[in-house]
TORVEXFI-593208 format. One line per 5 residues: number of its first residue (from 1); for each residue x, y, z of N, C-alpha, C. Coordinates in Angstrom, 2 decimals, m for minus. Layout:
# residues N
NUM = X:Y:Z:X:Y:Z:X:Y:Z; ...
//
This chain:
# residues 119
1 = 101.53:m98.30:142.63:100.77:m98.14:141.43:101.56:m97.29:140.44; 101.58:m97.64:139.22:102.25:m96.90:138.16:101.58:m95.55:138.01; 102.37:m94.49:137.89:101.80:m93.14:137.83:101.01:m92.90:136.55; 101.14:m93.76:135.53:100.35:m93.60:134.32:98.98:m94.24:134.47; 98.81:m95.07:135.49:97.51:m95.65:135.79:96.78:m94.69:136.71
6 = 95.56:m95.00:137.00:94.85:m94.18:137.96:93.46:m94.70:138.18; 92.87:m94.26:139.25:91.51:m94.62:139.58:90.77:m93.37:140.00; 89.46:m93.36:139.75:88.67:m92.28:140.31:88.56:m92.53:141.80; 88.21:m91.53:142.54:88.16:m91.67:143.99:86.94:m92.46:144.46; 85.91:m92.58:143.64:84.72:m93.33:144.03:85.10:m94.77:144.35
11 = 84.65:m95.25:145.47:84.99:m96.60:145.90:86.23:m96.66:146.74; 87.13:m95.71:146.55:88.36:m95.71:147.34:88.14:m95.08:148.71; 87.09:m94.31:148.87:86.85:m93.65:150.16:86.01:m94.49:151.11; 85.55:m95.64:150.64:84.80:m96.51:151.53:85.77:m97.31:152.38; 85.62:m97.25:153.70:86.57:m97.92:154.57:86.55:m99.44:154.39
16 = 87.70:m100.03:154.35:87.84:m101.48:154.36:88.22:m101.87:155.78; 88.49:m103.10:156.01:88.80:m103.55:157.37:89.94:m102.75:157.96; 91.01:m102.56:157.21:92.15:m101.85:157.77:92.92:m101.04:156.73; 92.25:m100.62:155.67:92.93:m99.89:154.61:92.12:m98.64:154.26; 92.82:m97.51:154.12:92.19:m96.25:153.77:93.11:m95.50:152.82
21 = 92.52:m94.63:151.98:93.36:m93.68:151.28:94.12:m92.91:152.34; 95.34:m92.52:152.02:96.20:m91.90:153.03:95.52:m90.69:153.66; 95.60:m90.63:154.99:95.13:m89.47:155.73:96.33:m88.87:156.43; 96.39:m87.54:156.44:97.58:m86.81:156.90:97.18:m85.98:158.11; 97.75:m86.32:159.26:97.33:m85.71:160.51:98.35:m84.74:161.11
26 = 99.59:m84.72:160.58:100.63:m83.85:161.13:101.56:m83.38:160.02; 102.35:m82.36:160.32:103.36:m81.88:159.38:104.38:m82.97:159.09; 104.73:m83.76:160.09:105.69:m84.86:159.88:105.14:m85.86:158.87; 103.83:m86.13:158.92:103.24:m87.05:157.95:103.23:m86.46:156.55; 103.04:m85.14:156.43:103.12:m84.47:155.12:104.48:m84.75:154.49
31 = 105.52:m84.54:155.26:106.88:m84.75:154.76:107.11:m86.21:154.39; 106.66:m87.13:155.24:106.84:m88.55:154.99:106.08:m89.00:153.73; 104.82:m88.59:153.60:104.02:m88.98:152.43:104.62:m88.39:151.15; 105.06:m87.15:151.19:105.69:m86.53:150.01:106.92:m87.31:149.58; 107.72:m87.73:150.54:108.91:m88.53:150.24:108.53:m89.88:149.62
36 = 107.52:m90.55:150.17:107.07:m91.83:149.61:106.59:m91.67:148.17; 105.84:m90.61:147.92:105.33:m90.38:146.56:106.49:m90.17:145.60; 107.43:m89.34:145.98:108.58:m89.07:145.11:109.39:m90.33:144.86; 109.59:m91.15:145.91:110.36:m92.38:145.76:109.62:m93.44:144.94; 108.29:m93.33:144.88:107.51:m94.32:144.13:107.59:m94.09:142.62
41 = 108.02:m92.92:142.22:108.09:m92.59:140.80:106.84:m91.89:140.30; 105.87:m91.63:141.15:104.64:m90.95:140.74:104.87:m89.44:140.79; 105.78:m88.95:139.97:106.18:m87.54:140.03:105.44:m86.64:139.05; 104.72:m87.23:138.09:104.16:m86.43:137.02:102.70:m86.05:137.18; 102.01:m86.64:138.14:100.59:m86.35:138.27:100.15:m86.25:139.71
46 = 98.94:m85.81:139.89:98.39:m85.69:141.23:98.21:m87.06:141.86; 98.08:m87.07:143.18:97.89:m88.30:143.94:96.72:m88.08:144.89; 95.75:m89.01:144.84:94.60:m88.91:145.73:95.01:m89.08:147.19; 94.34:m88.32:148.06:94.40:m88.56:149.50:92.96:m88.80:149.94; 92.78:m89.25:151.15:91.44:m89.64:151.61:90.60:m88.51:152.16
51 = 90.81:m87.31:151.68:90.06:m86.14:152.15:88.97:m85.82:151.13; 87.73:m85.69:151.61:86.64:m85.41:150.69:85.51:m84.65:151.41; 84.68:m84.03:150.62:83.55:m83.25:151.11:82.28:m83.93:150.62; 81.84:m84.95:151.33:80.74:m85.80:150.88:79.41:m85.06:150.75; 79.19:m84.04:151.55:77.93:m83.30:151.50:78.02:m82.03:150.66
56 = 79.20:m81.79:150.10:79.43:m80.62:149.22:79.05:m79.32:149.92; 79.48:m79.20:151.18:79.16:m78.02:151.97:80.41:m77.40:152.60; 81.57:m77.74:152.06:82.86:m77.23:152.52:83.21:m77.72:153.93; 82.71:m78.89:154.29:83.09:m79.57:155.52:83.80:m80.85:155.13; 85.12:m80.82:155.20:85.96:m81.91:154.70:86.16:m82.97:155.77
61 = 86.26:m84.22:155.31:86.39:m85.38:156.20:87.44:m86.33:155.66; 88.11:m87.02:156.56:89.01:m88.11:156.15:88.18:m89.38:155.99; 88.47:m90.14:154.95:87.74:m91.40:154.72:87.93:m92.39:155.86; 88.99:m92.22:156.64:89.27:m93.10:157.77:88.40:m92.78:158.98; 87.75:m91.62:158.95:86.98:m91.17:160.10:87.79:m90.30:161.05
66 = 89.10:m90.15:160.78:89.95:m89.30:161.62:89.52:m87.84:161.51; 89.71:m87.10:162.59:89.36:m85.69:162.59:90.31:m84.89:161.71; 89.79:m83.87:161.06:90.61:m82.98:160.25:91.05:m81.84:161.16; 92.09:m82.10:161.92:92.60:m81.08:162.84:93.82:m80.37:162.26; 94.59:m81.07:161.45:95.73:m80.48:160.75:95.29:m80.20:159.33
71 = 95.69:m79.04:158.78:95.32:m78.68:157.41:96.55:m78.23:156.65; 96.62:m78.62:155.38:97.73:m78.24:154.52:97.22:m77.86:153.13; 96.19:m77.01:153.09:95.61:m76.59:151.82:96.56:m75.70:151.03; 96.54:m75.83:149.73:97.29:m74.95:148.85:96.62:m73.58:148.87; 97.31:m72.57:148.38:96.79:m71.22:148.35:95.45:m71.18:147.61
76 = 94.44:m70.58:148.23:93.13:m70.45:147.61:92.23:m71.67:147.75; 92.71:m72.72:148.35:91.91:m73.94:148.50:91.55:m74.12:149.97; 90.45:m74.73:150.27:89.38:m75.07:149.33:88.55:m73.83:148.99; 88.05:m73.80:147.78:87.33:m72.61:147.33:85.88:m72.58:147.80; 85.30:m73.72:148.07:83.92:m73.86:148.53:82.90:m73.40:147.49
81 = 83.33:m72.97:146.34:82.42:m72.64:145.24:82.73:m73.52:144.03; 83.75:m74.31:144.16:84.19:m75.21:143.11:83.28:m76.44:143.09; 83.29:m77.15:142.00:82.51:m78.40:141.93:83.40:m79.60:142.24; 84.55:m79.36:142.80:85.48:m80.43:143.15:85.33:m80.75:144.63; 85.05:m82.00:144.94:84.77:m82.38:146.31:85.71:m83.46:146.84
86 = 86.82:m83.67:146.13:87.84:m84.63:146.56:89.18:m83.91:146.57; 90.12:m84.41:147.36:91.41:m83.71:147.51:92.56:m84.58:147.02; 93.57:m83.91:146.50:94.76:m84.59:146.02:96.00:m83.78:146.41; 97.14:m84.41:146.23:98.44:m83.75:146.38:98.99:m83.56:144.98; 99.53:m82.37:144.70:100.03:m82.07:143.36:101.55:m81.95:143.35
91 = 102.18:m82.33:142.24:103.64:m82.21:142.15:104.12:m80.76:142.26; 103.27:m79.79:141.89:103.68:m78.38:141.95:103.98:m77.91:143.37; 103.44:m78.61:144.37:103.70:m78.26:145.77:104.68:m79.25:146.41; 105.30:m80.07:145.58:106.19:m81.10:146.12:105.39:m82.17:146.85; 104.10:m82.30:146.50:103.16:m83.24:147.12:102.95:m82.94:148.60
96 = 103.03:m81.65:148.96:102.87:m81.26:150.37:101.61:m80.44:150.63; 100.94:m79.97:149.59:99.75:m79.13:149.76:98.54:m79.83:149.13; 97.39:m79.65:149.77:96.16:m80.26:149.30:95.46:m79.33:148.33; 94.84:m79.91:147.31:94.03:m79.12:146.39:92.76:m79.88:146.08; 91.75:m79.15:145.67:90.47:m79.76:145.28:90.56:m80.27:143.86
101 = 89.94:m81.41:143.63:89.84:m81.96:142.29:88.50:m82.64:142.12; 88.08:m82.75:140.89:86.87:m83.49:140.59:87.11:m84.95:140.98; 86.14:m85.54:141.63:86.25:m86.93:142.06:86.30:m87.89:140.87; 86.02:m87.39:139.68:86.04:m88.23:138.47:87.43:m88.33:137.84; 88.38:m87.52:138.30:89.74:m87.58:137.76:90.38:m88.92:138.10
106 = 91.29:m89.36:137.26:92.01:m90.61:137.51:93.44:m90.26:137.93; 93.74:m90.54:139.19:95.06:m90.26:139.75:95.60:m91.51:140.44; 96.88:m91.51:140.65:97.49:m92.53:141.50:97.04:m92.27:142.93; 97.30:m93.21:143.82:96.87:m93.05:145.20:97.78:m93.84:146.12; 97.76:m93.48:147.39:98.48:m94.20:148.44:97.48:m94.57:149.52
111 = 97.66:m95.73:150.10:96.80:m96.17:151.20:97.61:m96.27:152.48; 96.89:m96.14:153.58:97.46:m96.34:154.90:96.85:m97.62:155.44; 97.68:m98.47:156.00:97.20:m99.73:156.54:97.36:m99.74:158.04; 96.39:m100.32:158.70:96.49:m100.54:160.14:96.67:m102.03:160.35; 97.72:m102.39:161.05:97.97:m103.79:161.33:97.58:m104.08:162.76
116 = 96.80:m105.11:162.94:96.35:m105.50:164.27:97.07:m106.77:164.68; 97.56:m106.78:165.87:98.24:m107.95:166.39:97.40:m108.55:167.51; 97.07:m109.80:167.34:96.27:m110.46:168.36:97.16:m110.86:169.53; 96.71:m110.58:170.73:97.46:m110.91:171.93:97.13:m112.30:172.43
//
């Protein structure tokens, strides 16, 4: 997706058959996703990830249903008093730290695909 385009996160967090906004489960994935973002040319703006707080109670979830066992929040995030309930990666952290953003913002995004092979 062109970094000048963007979508709000609404609708992107609903699971499809095998596609989700990117979910980051390890430090190695942080590094890999940051590299993909930089190579894509989306260097000037934030990028949505599939982390959100649907109940607005500071309990964050991956849109894929994966457990949030690894965390890479930026300093001071999540604030739990903010009105931002969706998470993004920002260029200021080299796309390696998560920050809260209003779900109404329009950002680029990356998806993770699961490929199933029939035996």
